[in-house]
PALUMGU-887145 format. One record per residue (C-alpha): x, y, z; residue number from 1. Coordinates in Angstrom, 3 decimals, always signed. Layout:
<sites>
<xx:X yy:Y zz:Z resi:NUM>
...
</sites>
This chain:
<sites>
<xx:+87.186 yy:+105.516 zz:+84.569 resi:1>
<xx:+83.593 yy:+106.323 zz:+83.790 resi:2>
<xx:+82.861 yy:+110.078 zz:+83.836 resi:3>
<xx:+80.072 yy:+109.612 zz:+86.356 resi:4>
<xx:+82.378 yy:+107.757 zz:+88.734 resi:5>
<xx:+85.141 yy:+110.326 zz:+88.261 resi:6>
<xx:+82.765 yy:+113.054 zz:+89.512 resi:7>
<xx:+82.611 yy:+111.219 zz:+92.855 resi:8>
<xx:+86.351 yy:+111.612 zz:+93.412 resi:9>
<xx:+86.130 yy:+114.887 zz:+95.302 resi:10>
<xx:+88.519 yy:+114.218 zz:+98.196 resi:11>
<xx:+92.299 yy:+114.260 zz:+98.466 resi:12>
<xx:+94.182 yy:+111.638 zz:+100.465 resi:13>
<xx:+97.913 yy:+110.919 zz:+100.724 resi:14>
<xx:+100.131 yy:+107.873 zz:+100.672 resi:15>
<xx:+103.772 yy:+107.200 zz:+101.401 resi:16>
<xx:+105.421 yy:+104.204 zz:+99.750 resi:17>
<xx:+107.874 yy:+102.003 zz:+101.630 resi:18>
<xx:+111.435 yy:+102.871 zz:+100.624 resi:19>
<xx:+113.373 yy:+100.493 zz:+102.898 resi:20>
<xx:+113.081 yy:+98.037 zz:+105.761 resi:21>
<xx:+115.830 yy:+97.990 zz:+108.380 resi:22>
<xx:+117.358 yy:+94.790 zz:+109.766 resi:23>
<xx:+115.133 yy:+95.338 zz:+112.812 resi:24>
<xx:+112.060 yy:+95.307 zz:+110.572 resi:25>
<xx:+111.328 yy:+99.034 zz:+110.816 resi:26>
<xx:+109.910 yy:+100.504 zz:+107.626 resi:27>
<xx:+110.936 yy:+103.871 zz:+106.222 resi:28>
<xx:+108.753 yy:+105.771 zz:+103.818 resi:29>
<xx:+109.205 yy:+108.208 zz:+100.956 resi:30>
<xx:+107.589 yy:+111.579 zz:+100.448 resi:31>
<xx:+103.826 yy:+111.991 zz:+100.680 resi:32>
<xx:+101.962 yy:+111.684 zz:+97.363 resi:33>
<xx:+98.454 yy:+113.110 zz:+96.983 resi:34>
<xx:+95.678 yy:+111.357 zz:+95.079 resi:35>
<xx:+92.011 yy:+112.069 zz:+94.422 resi:36>
<xx:+89.508 yy:+109.678 zz:+95.893 resi:37>
<xx:+86.179 yy:+109.034 zz:+97.515 resi:38>
<xx:+86.123 yy:+107.485 zz:+100.976 resi:39>
<xx:+83.300 yy:+105.595 zz:+102.627 resi:40>
<xx:+83.122 yy:+104.233 zz:+106.155 resi:41>
<xx:+81.798 yy:+100.672 zz:+106.197 resi:42>
<xx:+80.690 yy:+98.057 zz:+108.689 resi:43>
<xx:+81.783 yy:+94.584 zz:+107.611 resi:44>
<xx:+80.308 yy:+91.458 zz:+109.176 resi:45>
<xx:+82.181 yy:+88.156 zz:+108.938 resi:46>
<xx:+80.792 yy:+84.706 zz:+109.573 resi:47>
<xx:+77.925 yy:+82.519 zz:+108.384 resi:48>
<xx:+74.935 yy:+84.407 zz:+107.028 resi:49>
<xx:+72.478 yy:+83.007 zz:+109.573 resi:50>
<xx:+74.557 yy:+83.155 zz:+112.742 resi:51>
<xx:+72.581 yy:+83.978 zz:+115.870 resi:52>
<xx:+73.003 yy:+87.539 zz:+117.101 resi:53>
<xx:+76.229 yy:+87.909 zz:+119.033 resi:54>
<xx:+78.022 yy:+85.240 zz:+116.989 resi:55>
<xx:+79.030 yy:+87.693 zz:+114.297 resi:56>
<xx:+82.497 yy:+89.107 zz:+113.924 resi:57>
<xx:+82.219 yy:+92.718 zz:+112.821 resi:58>
<xx:+84.750 yy:+95.380 zz:+112.036 resi:59>
<xx:+84.727 yy:+98.890 zz:+110.696 resi:60>
<xx:+86.954 yy:+100.040 zz:+107.866 resi:61>
<xx:+87.289 yy:+102.683 zz:+105.205 resi:62>
<xx:+86.782 yy:+101.944 zz:+101.534 resi:63>
<xx:+88.656 yy:+104.237 zz:+99.154 resi:64>
<xx:+87.731 yy:+104.556 zz:+95.469 resi:65>
<xx:+90.526 yy:+105.993 zz:+93.318 resi:66>
<xx:+92.108 yy:+105.954 zz:+89.865 resi:67>
<xx:+95.573 yy:+105.875 zz:+91.454 resi:68>
<xx:+97.325 yy:+102.532 zz:+91.791 resi:69>
<xx:+98.597 yy:+102.980 zz:+95.345 resi:70>
<xx:+101.478 yy:+100.578 zz:+96.153 resi:71>
<xx:+100.399 yy:+97.606 zz:+98.274 resi:72>
<xx:+102.973 yy:+98.346 zz:+100.977 resi:73>
<xx:+102.133 yy:+102.071 zz:+101.238 resi:74>
<xx:+100.633 yy:+103.812 zz:+104.236 resi:75>
<xx:+97.558 yy:+105.964 zz:+103.608 resi:76>
<xx:+96.372 yy:+109.117 zz:+105.331 resi:77>
<xx:+92.653 yy:+109.801 zz:+104.961 resi:78>
<xx:+91.375 yy:+113.176 zz:+103.739 resi:79>
<xx:+91.934 yy:+115.737 zz:+106.486 resi:80>
<xx:+94.668 yy:+113.741 zz:+108.265 resi:81>
<xx:+98.132 yy:+115.249 zz:+108.570 resi:82>
<xx:+100.924 yy:+113.230 zz:+106.941 resi:83>
<xx:+103.288 yy:+114.546 zz:+109.628 resi:84>
<xx:+101.410 yy:+112.392 zz:+112.169 resi:85>
<xx:+102.500 yy:+108.781 zz:+111.506 resi:86>
<xx:+99.986 yy:+107.511 zz:+114.073 resi:87>
<xx:+97.225 yy:+108.365 zz:+111.564 resi:88>
<xx:+98.780 yy:+106.274 zz:+108.770 resi:89>
<xx:+96.786 yy:+103.185 zz:+107.815 resi:90>
<xx:+97.886 yy:+99.939 zz:+106.194 resi:91>
<xx:+96.120 yy:+98.572 zz:+103.159 resi:92>
<xx:+94.088 yy:+95.514 zz:+104.133 resi:93>
<xx:+92.889 yy:+94.675 zz:+100.639 resi:94>
<xx:+93.025 yy:+96.265 zz:+97.205 resi:95>
<xx:+90.843 yy:+95.331 zz:+94.272 resi:96>
<xx:+91.338 yy:+96.319 zz:+90.653 resi:97>
<xx:+87.981 yy:+97.022 zz:+89.012 resi:98>
<xx:+87.831 yy:+96.616 zz:+85.244 resi:99>
<xx:+85.331 yy:+97.975 zz:+82.748 resi:100>
<xx:+83.405 yy:+95.902 zz:+80.210 resi:101>
<xx:+86.385 yy:+96.022 zz:+77.805 resi:102>
<xx:+88.841 yy:+94.746 zz:+80.405 resi:103>
<xx:+90.641 yy:+98.051 zz:+80.967 resi:104>
<xx:+91.320 yy:+99.196 zz:+84.539 resi:105>
<xx:+88.458 yy:+101.430 zz:+85.644 resi:106>
<xx:+89.503 yy:+102.181 zz:+89.221 resi:107>
<xx:+90.833 yy:+100.692 zz:+92.448 resi:108>
<xx:+88.967 yy:+99.912 zz:+95.636 resi:109>
<xx:+91.239 yy:+100.007 zz:+98.671 resi:110>
<xx:+90.173 yy:+98.793 zz:+102.099 resi:111>
<xx:+92.004 yy:+100.212 zz:+105.096 resi:112>
</sites>
């Protein structure tokens, strides 16, 4: 990761990876793992670019920048959230691997 980008990673979040799924479909998770990150709150608008007002589908989500390759099935707790409160855990909606100009992994962008 670029040194300038690394300086932005000033927060600590946690994730718990899925360890098993019961026959009833209930997931169990491992121990909490901390990782450094930067989080941003974003408004995302879906739909055609020139839709009339009111025809847009919007949602709000967090974007996490990190060097840690968080498992796709993990649950994430944002900085400041207690990992003992499962109601605060968030599922990964999308994860993108960002590469540098040489093709090496620079960082990950995780949308929750």
